[in-house]
C-alpha positions in Angstrom: -2.8 15.4 29.8 -4.1 12.0 28.9 -7.7 13.3 29.1 -6.8 16.2 26.9 -5.4 14.0 24.2 -8.4 11.7 24.3 -10.6 14.8 23.9 -8.7 15.9 20.9 -8.7 12.6 19.1 -12.1 11.1 20.0 -14.8 13.5 21.0 -16.8 15.4 18.4 -20.2 16.9 17.6 -21.3 17.1 14.0 -22.4 20.5 13.0 -23.2 20.8 9.3 -23.6 24.5 9.5 -19.9 24.7 9.9 -18.9 22.0 7.5 -15.9 23.3 5.7 -14.1 24.6 8.7 -11.0 22.8 9.9 -7.7 21.4 8.8 -7.8 17.8 9.9 -5.0 15.3 10.4 -5.8 12.4 8.0 -4.7 10.0 10.7 -8.0 10.6 12.6 -10.5 11.0 9.8 -12.2 7.7 10.6 -13.0 8.7 14.2 -13.6 12.4 13.8 -14.7 13.2 10.3 -15.8 10.3 8.1 -19.5 10.4 9.0 -19.8 14.1 8.3 -17.8 13.8 5.1 -20.2 11.1 3.9 -23.2 13.2 4.9 -21.8 15.9 2.6 -21.7 13.4 -0.3 -18.3 11.6 0.0 -18.5 8.1 -1.4 -15.0 6.8 -0.4 -13.8 5.9 3.1 -11.3 7.4 5.5 -9.1 4.3 4.7 -9.1 5.3 1.0 -7.8 8.8 2.0 -5.1 7.7 4.5 -3.7 4.2 4.8 -0.3 2.7 5.7 -1.4 -0.8 4.5 -2.3 0.0 0.9 -2.0 2.8 -1.6 -4.3 5.7 -0.7 -4.9 9.3 -1.6 -2.1 10.5 0.7 0.5 8.7 -1.5 -0.3 11.0 -4.3 0.0 14.2 -2.3 3.4 15.8 -2.4 5.1 18.7 -0.6 6.5 20.7 -3.5 9.7 22.6 -2.7 8.8 22.8 1.0 6.3 25.6 0.4 3.5 24.4 -1.9 1.5 21.3 -2.5 1.5 19.1 -5.6 -0.1 15.9 -6.7 0.9 12.9 -8.8 -1.5 12.4 -11.8 0.1 9.6 -13.7 1.8 6.3 -13.1 5.0 8.0 -14.4 5.4 10.5 -11.6 3.8 13.4 -13.4 3.3 16.3 -10.9 0.6 19.0 -11.1 1.0 22.1 -9.1 0.3 25.8 -9.4 2.0 28.1 -12.0 2.9 30.4 -9.1 4.4 27.5 -7.2 6.7 26.6 -10.2 7.2 30.3 -11.0 10.8 30.5 -9.7 11.8 27.4 -11.7 10.1 28.7 -14.9 11.8 32.1 -14.4 15.2 30.5 -13.9 15.0 28.8 -17.3 13.8 32.0 -19.0 15.8 34.5 -21.0 14.8 37.3 -23.4 15.4 34.9 -26.2 13.5 32.0 -24.6 11.0 33.7 -22.4 9.1 30.7 -20.9 7.3 33.1 -18.5 5.8 34.9 -21.5 5.5 32.1 -24.0 5.1 29.0 -21.8 7.1 25.8 -22.0 6.2 22.3 -23.1 8.5 19.3 -23.1 7.4 17.2 -26.0 9.3 14.2 -24.7 11.0 13.3 -21.4 14.5 14.2 -22.8 13.3 17.8 -23.0 12.1 18.0 -19.4 14.3 20.6 -17.5 16.1 19.9 -14.3 15.7 22.3 -11.3 18.6 22.5 -8.9 17.5 22.3 -5.2 13.9 21.5 -6.0 12.4 18.7 -3.9 9.2 16.6 -3.6 8.3 15.0 -0.3 5.8 12.3 0.3 4.4 11.3 3.7 4.7 7.6 4.4 3.2 7.5 7.9 2.0 9.7 10.7 2.5 8.6 14.3 0.9 10.1 17.4 3.8 10.3 19.9 2.1 12.7 22.4 2.3 10.4 25.4 6.0 9.7 24.9 6.9 13.3 24.1 5.1 14.7 27.2 6.3 12.0 29.6 7.7 13.4 32.8 6.1 16.9 32.3 3.9 18.4 35.0 1.6 21.5 35.2 3.9 23.0 37.9 7.0 23.1 35.7 8.3 26.3 34.2 8.2 26.6 30.5 11.9 26.1 30.2 11.9 23.0 32.4 9.0 21.5 30.5 10.6 22.1 27.1 13.9 20.6 28.2 12.2 17.4 29.2 10.2 17.3 25.9 13.4 17.9 23.9 15.1 15.0 25.6 12.1 12.8 25.0 12.0 13.7 21.3 15.6 12.7 20.9 14.8 9.3 22.3 11.7 9.0 20.2 13.5 9.9 17.0 16.2 7.3 17.6 13.7 4.6 18.3 11.3 5.2 15.4 12.0 2.6 12.7 12.8 4.1 9.3 14.6 3.2 6.1 17.9 4.9 5.2 16.3 7.0 2.6 13.5 8.3 4.9 13.4 11.2 7.3 11.5 11.9 10.5 9.8 15.2 11.1 8.3 15.9 14.5 6.0 18.8 15.0 4.0 20.1 18.1 0.3 20.6 17.8 -2.3 22.5 19.8 0.4 24.9 21.0 2.5 22.1 22.3 -0.2 20.0 24.0 0.3 17.2 21.5 3.1 15.9 19.2 3.2 13.9 16.0 6.0 12.3 14.0 5.9 12.2 10.2 7.9 9.6 8.3 8.8 11.1 4.9 10.6 10.3 1.7 12.1 13.2 -0.3 12.9 13.1 -4.0 15.6 15.4 -5.3 15.4 15.1 -9.1 12.3 17.2 -10.1 12.0 18.3 -13.7 9.9 21.0 -15.4 7.5 19.4 -17.9 5.1 22.1 -18.9 3.9 25.6 -18.1 1.3 27.8 -19.8 2.2 31.3 -20.8 1.6 34.0 -18.2 -1.4 35.1 -20.2 -3.1 31.9 -18.9 -1.1 30.8 -15.8 -1.1 34.3 -14.3 -4.1 35.8 -16.1 -5.4 38.7 -14.0 -2.0 38.8 -12.1 -2.1 41.2 -9.1 -5.4 42.9 -10.0 -7.3 39.6 -9.7 -5.2 38.1 -6.9 -7.4 37.0 -4.0 -10.5 37.9 -6.1 -13.5 36.1 -7.3 -14.6 35.6 -10.0 -11.2 34.4 -11.1 -10.1 33.3 -14.6 -6.6 32.0 -14.1 -5.2 28.7 -15.4 -2.8 28.6 -12.4 -1.0 25.4 -13.1 2.3 23.9 -14.1 3.6 20.4 -14.6 6.7 18.7 -13.3 7.9 15.1 -13.0 9.6 13.2 -10.1 12.6 11.2 -11.2 14.0 8.4 -9.1 16.9 5.9 -9.1 16.7 2.5 -10.7 15.2 1.2 -7.4 12.4 3.9 -7.5 14.0 5.5 -4.5 15.4 9.1 -4.1 18.6 9.8 -6.0 20.7 12.9 -6.8 19.9 14.4 -10.3 21.3 12.2 -13.0 20.6 11.3 -16.7 20.3 7.7 -15.5 17.2 8.4 -13.3 13.8 7.2 -14.4 10.3 8.6 -13.8 9.0 7.7 -10.3 6.4 5.0 -10.1 3.9 6.0 -7.3 1.9 3.8 -5.0 -1.1 5.9 -6.0 -1.9 8.6 -8.5 -5.1 10.7 -8.9 -7.5 9.8 -11.7 -9.0 12.8 -13.4 -12.8 13.4 -13.7 -14.2 14.9 -16.9 -17.6 15.4 -15.3 -17.0 18.8 -13.7 -18.7 20.3 -10.7 -22.1 21.6 -9.7 -23.3 23.6 -6.7 -23.4 21.4 -3.7 -20.8 18.8 -4.9 -18.5 17.4 -2.3 -14.9 18.7 -2.4 -11.9 17.5 -0.5 -8.6 19.5 -0.5 -5.5 17.6 0.5 -2.2 19.4 1.1 0.3 21.2 3.4 -1.3 24.4 4.8 1.4 26.7 6.2 0.2 28.6 9.3 -3.1 29.5 10.9 -3.9 31.1 14.3 -7.5 30.1 14.9 -7.3 30.2 18.7 -5.9 33.6 19.3 -7.5 35.7 22.1 -9.4 38.9 21.2 -6.6 41.4 22.0 -4.3 39.6 19.5 -6.9 39.8 16.7 -7.6 43.5 17.6 -3.8 44.2 17.3 -3.7 42.6 13.9 -6.6 44.6 12.5 -5.9 48.0 14.1 -2.1 48.1 14.1 0.1 45.5 12.5 -1.7 44.9 9.2 -2.2 48.6 8.4 1.6 49.2 8.9 2.6 46.3 6.7 0.1 47.2 4.0 1.3 50.8 3.7 5.0 49.7 3.4 4.4 47.1 0.7 2.1 49.4 -1.2 4.9 52.0 -1.4 7.4 49.5 -2.6 5.1 47.9 -5.1 4.2 51.2 -6.8 7.9 51.9 -7.4 8.6 48.4 -8.7 5.5 48.4 -10.9 6.6 51.6 -12.6 9.9 50.1 -13.7 8.3 46.8 -14.7 5.8 48.5 -17.0 8.5 50.5 -18.7 10.9 47.6 -19.6 10.3 43.9 -20.5 13.7 42.8 -19.2 13.0 44.4 -15.9 9.6 42.8 -15.8 11.2 39.3 -16.2 13.8 40.2 -13.5 11.2 41.4 -11.0 8.1 39.3 -11.9 8.6 36.7 -9.2 9.7 39.2 -6.5 6.8 41.5 -7.3 4.3 38.7 -7.1 5.8 37.6 -3.7 5.5 41.1 -2.2 2.1 41.8 -3.6 0.6 38.4 -2.5 0.6 39.2 1.2 0.0 42.9 0.8 -3.4 42.1 -0.8 -4.0 39.2 1.6 -3.6 41.5 4.6 -6.0 44.0 3.1 -8.6 41.3 2.6 -7.9 39.8 6.0 -8.6 43.0 7.8 -11.7 43.7 5.7 -13.1 40.3 6.4 -12.4 40.5 10.2 -14.2 43.8 10.4 -17.1 42.6 8.2 -17.7 39.4 10.2 -17.0 41.2 13.5 -14.1 38.8 14.2 -13.0 40.6 17.4 -16.5 40.7 18.8 -16.9 37.0 18.0 -13.8 36.2 19.9 -15.0 38.2 22.9 -18.4 36.4 22.9 -16.6 33.0 22.9 -14.3 34.2 25.7 -17.3 35.3 27.7 -18.8 31.9 27.3 -15.5 30.3 28.3 -15.4 32.3 31.5 -19.0 31.5 32.3 -18.2 27.8 32.1 -15.3 28.0 34.6 -15.8 27.2 38.3 -15.2 30.2 40.6 -12.0 28.7 42.0 -10.6 27.7 38.6 -6.9 28.4 38.0 -7.9 29.4 34.4 -9.9 32.5 35.4 -6.7 34.6 35.2 -5.8 33.6 31.6 -7.8 36.3 29.7 -6.9 39.2 32.0 -3.2 38.1 31.7 -3.5 38.1 27.9 -4.9 41.7 28.0 -1.9 42.9 30.0 0.8 41.1 28.0 -0.6 42.2 24.6 -0.8 45.8 25.8 2.8 45.7 27.0 4.0 44.0 23.8 2.1 46.3 21.4 4.8 49.0 20.7 7.5 46.4 20.2 5.3 44.3 17.9 4.6 47.4 15.7 8.3 48.3 15.4 9.2 44.7 14.8 7.0 44.4 11.8 8.1 47.8 10.5 11.8 46.8 10.8 11.3 43.4 9.2 9.3 44.8 6.3 11.8 47.6 5.6 15.2 45.9 6.2 14.5 42.3 5.3 11.6 42.1 2.9 11.5 45.1 0.7 14.9 46.9 0.6 17.1 44.2 -1.1 20.5 45.6 -0.3 19.6 45.9 3.4 19.0 42.1 3.3 22.4 41.6 1.7 24.0 43.8 4.4 22.2 41.6 7.0 23.7 38.5 5.5 27.1 40.0 5.6 26.5 40.7 9.3 25.8 37.1 9.8 29.1 36.3 8.1 31.0 38.5 10.5 29.2 36.9 13.5 30.1 33.4 12.2 33.7 34.4 11.9 33.8 35.8 15.4 32.1 32.7 16.9 33.4 29.8 14.7 36.6 31.1 13.1 37.8 30.7 9.6 36.3 27.2 9.1 32.8 28.3 10.1 33.2 31.5 8.0 34.2 29.6 4.9 31.4 27.0 5.3 28.8 29.8 5.5 30.5 31.8 2.8 29.9 29.0 0.3 26.1 29.2 0.9 26.3 33.0 0.7 28.1 32.9 -2.7 25.5 30.6 -4.1 22.7 32.8 -2.9 24.4 36.0 -4.3 24.8 34.4 -7.8 21.0 34.1 -8.0 20.4 37.4 -6.3 22.4 39.6 -8.6 20.8 37.9 -11.7 17.5 39.6 -10.8 18.7 42.8 -9.1 18.4 46.4 -10.3 20.1 48.9 -7.9 18.2 51.9 -9.5 14.9 50.4 -8.4 16.2 49.3 -5.0 17.7 52.8 -4.3 14.3 54.4 -4.9 12.6 51.9 -2.6 15.3 52.5 0.0 14.6 56.3 0.0 10.8 55.9 0.2 10.8 53.2 2.9 13.4 54.7 5.2 11.4 58.0 5.1 8.3 56.0 6.1 10.2 54.3 9.0 11.5 57.6 10.3 8.1 59.2 10.1 6.1 56.4 11.7 8.4 54.8 14.3 9.5 56.3 17.6 12.9 58.0 17.2 14.4 55.9 20.0 14.1 52.9 17.6 15.6 54.8 14.7 19.3 55.1 13.5 20.6 58.6 13.9 21.2 59.0 10.1 17.5 58.4 9.4 16.1 60.8 12.0 14.4 63.9 10.8 13.2 67.0 12.7 12.0 70.5 11.9 15.6 71.6 12.6 17.2 68.9 10.5 15.5 67.9 7.3 16.9 64.6 6.0 17.0 64.2 2.2 16.2 60.5 1.9 16.8 60.5 -1.8 20.2 62.1 -1.2 21.0 59.6 1.6 20.1 56.8 -0.7 22.2 58.2 -3.6 25.2 58.5 -1.3 24.8 55.0 0.2 24.3 53.2 -3.1 27.2 55.0 -4.7 29.5 54.2 -1.8 28.5 50.6 -1.1 30.2 47.6 -2.7 27.1 45.5 -2.3 25.2 47.2 -5.2 27.7 45.6 -7.5 28.2 41.8 -7.8 31.9 42.0 -8.9 32.8 44.3 -6.0 30.9 42.1 -3.5 32.5 38.9 -4.8 36.0 40.6 -4.6 35.4 41.2 -0.9 34.4 37.6 -0.3 37.5 36.4 -2.2 39.8 38.1 0.4 41.1 36.3 3.5 38.3 36.2 6.1 39.8 38.8 8.5 40.5 41.3 5.6 37.0 40.7 4.2 35.4 41.5 7.5 37.3 44.7 7.8 36.3 45.7 4.3 32.6 45.0 5.1 32.8 47.0 8.3 34.1 50.0 6.4 31.1 49.9 3.9 28.6 52.7 4.6 25.5 50.5 4.0 26.9 47.9 6.3 27.5 50.5 8.9 23.9 51.7 8.7 22.6 48.1 8.8 24.7 47.3 11.8 23.7 50.4 13.7 20.1 49.7 13.0 20.4 46.1 14.0 22.1 47.0 17.3 19.2 49.4 18.2 16.6 46.8 17.1 18.1 43.9 19.0 18.4 45.8 22.2 15.4 48.1 22.2 12.9 46.0 20.3 13.7 42.3 19.9 14.8 41.8 23.5 11.6 43.1 25.2 9.4 41.7 22.5 10.9 38.2 22.8 10.6 38.3 26.6 6.9 39.2 26.4 6.2 37.0 23.5 7.7 34.0 25.4 5.1 34.6 28.1 2.3 35.0 25.5 3.2 31.7 23.8 3.4 29.9 27.2 0.0 31.3 28.1 -1.4 30.3 24.7 -0.5 26.6 25.4 -2.3 26.8 28.7 -5.3 28.5 27.1 -5.5 25.9 24.4 -5.5 23.1 27.0 -8.1 25.0 29.1 -10.4 25.3 26.1 -10.3 21.6 25.3 -10.9 20.8 29.0 -13.8 23.3 29.3 -15.5 22.2 26.0 -15.1 18.4 25.9 -17.8 18.0 23.2 -16.3 20.5 20.8 -14.0 19.4 18.0 -10.7 21.3 18.0 -8.7 21.0 14.8 -5.0 21.8 15.1 -3.6 25.0 13.6 -1.8 24.6 10.4 2.0 24.1 10.7 3.0 22.9 7.2 2.0 19.3 7.9 -0.3 17.3 5.7 -4.0 18.0 6.3 -7.5 17.3 4.9 -10.1 20.0 4.5 -13.6 19.2 3.1 -16.6 21.2 2.0 -18.8 21.8 -1.0 -18.9 23.8 -4.2 -20.8 26.9 -3.3 -21.3 30.5 -4.3 -21.6 33.4 -1.8 -22.7 36.9 -1.3 -19.9 39.2 -0.2 -21.9 42.4 0.1 -25.5 43.6 -0.1 -27.1 42.9 -3.5 -24.0 41.1 -4.8 -24.1 37.3 -5.3 -21.4 35.2 -6.9 -22.0 31.9 -8.7 -19.5 29.1 -8.1 -18.1 28.6 -11.6 -16.3 30.9 -14.0 -15.9 30.4 -17.7 -13.7 31.3 -20.6 -16.3 33.9 -21.6 -15.0 35.9 -18.6 -11.4 35.7 -19.8 -12.5 37.4 -23.1 -14.6 40.0 -21.2 -11.5 41.0 -19.2 -9.2 40.9 -22.3 -7.1 44.0 -22.8 -4.7 43.8 -25.7 -1.1 44.5 -24.7 -1.8 44.6 -21.0 0.6 42.4 -19.0 -2.2 41.3 -16.7 -5.1 40.8 -19.1 -3.7 40.1 -22.5 -4.8 36.9 -24.3 -3.0 35.0 -27.0 -4.3 34.7 -30.5 -4.4 30.9 -30.2 -6.7 31.1 -27.1 -9.0 33.6 -28.9 -9.2 31.3 -31.9 -10.1 28.3 -29.8 -12.8 30.3 -28.0 -14.3 31.8 -31.2 -14.5 28.3 -32.7 -15.7 26.8 -29.4 -13.0 24.2 -30.0 -12.9 22.8 -26.6 -12.5 19.1 -27.3 -14.0 16.9 -24.7 -13.5 19.4 -21.9 -16.5 21.7 -22.2 -19.3 21.8 -19.7 -21.8 19.1 -20.9 -24.8 21.2 -19.8 -24.1 24.6 -21.4 -21.2 23.9 -23.8 -19.0 26.5 -22.2 -15.4 26.1 -21.2 -15.1 26.2 -17.4 -12.0 27.9 -15.9 -12.4 28.1 -12.1 -14.7 27.2 -9.3 -15.0 27.9 -5.6 -15.8 25.9 -2.5 -16.1 26.1 1.3 -12.8 24.3 2.0 -10.7 25.8 4.8 -7.3 26.6 3.1 -4.3 28.8 3.6 -0.8 29.4 2.2 0.8 26.1 1.5 -2.4 24.8 0.1 -1.4 26.4 -3.2 -1.2 23.5 -5.6 -3.4 21.2 -3.5 -5.7 18.9 -5.4 -9.5 19.4 -5.3 -10.8 15.9 -5.1 -14.4 14.8 -5.7 -16.6 12.4 -3.8 -15.1 9.4 -5.5 -11.4 10.3 -5.0 -10.8 11.8 -8.5 -9.1 15.1 -9.3 -11.6 17.9 -10.3 -9.5 21.0 -9.7 -6.3 22.7 -8.5 -6.5 24.9 -5.4 -4.6 28.2 -5.8 -6.3 31.0 -3.9 -9.0 32.3 -1.6 -11.7 34.8 -2.1 -10.5 38.2 -0.8 -13.3 38.7 1.7 -12.5 35.4 3.4 -8.7 35.6 3.7 -9.3 36.1 7.4 -10.0 32.4 7.6 -6.4 32.0 9.0 -7.8 33.6 12.2 -11.6 33.4 11.9 -13.2 31.0 9.5 -16.7 32.1 8.6 -18.7 29.9 6.3 -20.7 32.8 4.9 -17.8 34.3 2.9 -14.8 32.0 3.3 -14.2 30.4 -0.2 -11.2 28.7 -1.7 -10.6 29.2 -5.4 -9.6 26.3 -7.7 -8.7 26.0 -11.4 -11.1 23.5 -13.0 -9.1 20.5 -14.1 -11.0 20.5 -17.5 -9.5 23.9 -18.2 -6.0 22.5 -17.4 -6.6 19.5 -19.8 -7.9 21.9 -22.5 -4.8 24.1 -22.3 -2.4 21.1 -22.3 -4.2 19.4 -25.2 -5.9 22.0 -27.4 -3.8 25.1 -26.7 -0.3 23.5 -26.2 -0.7 20.5 -28.4 0.9 18.3 -25.7 -1.6 15.5 -26.0 1.2 13.0 -25.1 0.7 14.2 -21.5 -3.0 13.6 -21.7 -2.1 10.0 -22.7 -0.4 9.5 -19.4 -3.4 10.4 -17.4 -6.4 8.3 -16.3 -9.6 10.2 -17.4 -12.8 9.1 -15.9 -16.6 9.9 -15.9 -17.6 9.1 -12.2 -21.0 10.8 -12.5 -21.9 8.4 -15.4 -20.0 5.2 -15.1 -16.7 5.0 -13.2 -14.7 3.9 -16.1 -11.5 5.1 -17.9 -11.9 7.2 -21.1 -9.5 5.9 -23.7 -7.6 8.3 -26.0 -9.3 6.8 -29.0 -12.8 7.6 -27.6 -11.7 11.1 -26.7 -10.5 11.7 -30.3 -13.8 10.3 -31.7 -15.8 12.5 -29.4 -13.9 15.5 -30.6 -14.4 14.6 -34.2 -18.1 14.3 -33.8 -18.3 17.5 -31.8 -16.4 19.5 -34.4 -19.0 18.4 -37.0 -21.9 19.5 -34.7 -20.5 22.8 -33.4 -20.9 26.1 -35.2 -18.6 29.0 -34.5 -20.5 31.8 -32.7 -21.3 34.9 -34.7 -19.2 37.9 -33.8 
């Protein structure tokens, strides 16, 4: 085990043809990556990126709400993240009268900045390699259960012995499928306020049509601020709190990007599976993704119909629609990319090489045949598992509520009234938000469509009796939906709350009599027994084998760098600004411009509408100091070879000198398979150019007081700060020189 850890942390071979691949722990950049990064053009050091002795880039990188990344861009705790990361907060403050989604929102002073209940911002203070202590006492001969029991006991001791302040937390995560462990010392701030957001016509321009697509023309950003107590430490939301003063914030470059420029993306990528064996990848492409894509496509078509017909419904369902559509389109691109780059064949070639390197008597020779057997056995359960999850938890909203009520019943049976009442408080809070954005008419139509799909595509032994259909018994799914939604209390907030206000025993009896609850319960009993139980047993064996396989790979290829899979911990990925060719005779440049926004403009269309103010600024070429210096155009987005995934939304794109140049928000569609198979030929991350962000804040929104907070620099000329006075003088001179383009 000691040898494995040393292999992970020390050995590497530089391969510039694959520069861009990898999500690296900043703790080891000095030993693993610094030389390659500097060959690619980086001018700062690994110590400038991650340090516990001085302020470094890591002190400006913030885990936003636990799901996205953000970065601090001023000495007053100003946070920049994606519009889609702040979308839920923007929506929560929106009404038909004050529609901040449609019109945008800009706080013109700090007193107008809006509080967001439950929103957090977490900063990493230090990363500690605890692998030797965590794995102490484990042996190769132990069963998985025995091994994990020892590790769990070790982690308890480690957590108790790590020194931390009262306001700090410790997060411990496994890496390399449990072959290594790291502890993260963190500080979480709880008073985060909305500062500014562009209208959807900028922040969500292109919406779902352009999602995962290049060229992109989206100003996907929003601004928040961290507030702290008088000691600059975390505090509950209060009018007495002050803007947080960071150890480091990111200066902003006005020089823009060119093909080949170094790019560093710093953030909290969610989940990747780079070391899956070939049968797992084959299952994803041939079975699991097609099923999930079809289910979500059906649901999205129904929701889209209602959103286009009514503005109130569009506001209600905007966030939900985007959430459903996001992975629907991602899965399509992932499957397409895996097929195009022959991802399964690539895995098989690597596995063949792995087998050829093993001695004849190696204990690892059985790993790949065992994978084949286990994945074949698990396949039918994995298919139904995804179908059940998509239908009952992710797309039919009332089925999700029925499931929550089932958990309430279980809590009552296991923990009595006290446990029930504690959980009920959380449920009531959730339901208050749920019903605000719920339309039973839409949900009923989705229910009818998806239950019919389930009954048609899933073996009848995994299907509740009321959903089964045969030539002798034709089920009317619309009729079934109508009866259930008319008879259930859960379609109505007042009726649901009335049940929850009853004494626990009586409330449980009322739930159990509800027809939708009865269907949900019947379905869950079948699923738990016939699907979850065998799936979990087989998956437990697969996960255990994956850990052994990961260790075997590192042992067999000692000169290969193995970066850990993403697991929502802080990572660095680096690459270069680069275009690409997705298909024959098609080549994409690396930068998009405001011209492309106007080319896509469709008056009145909720995806491609453009405001009169933006049109006016474009026609007058009134770009301030933010236009491209070479061609005079207003840049909007650019792409690079950085290896990113979900969770990197809102991550800063940083230049060779440590300055902010863009805001990561997406990946090119053909390369979304980078979670499983990174390929430098088509894997591209998409970033909003920071100059477009500044242009929107300043020229479009008139919020120049926010620009005053920032440190603007020209690193490609002289690494110096641009004063506000100089910016204004530059604009004045430019206005005299520019002529509006003829129309």
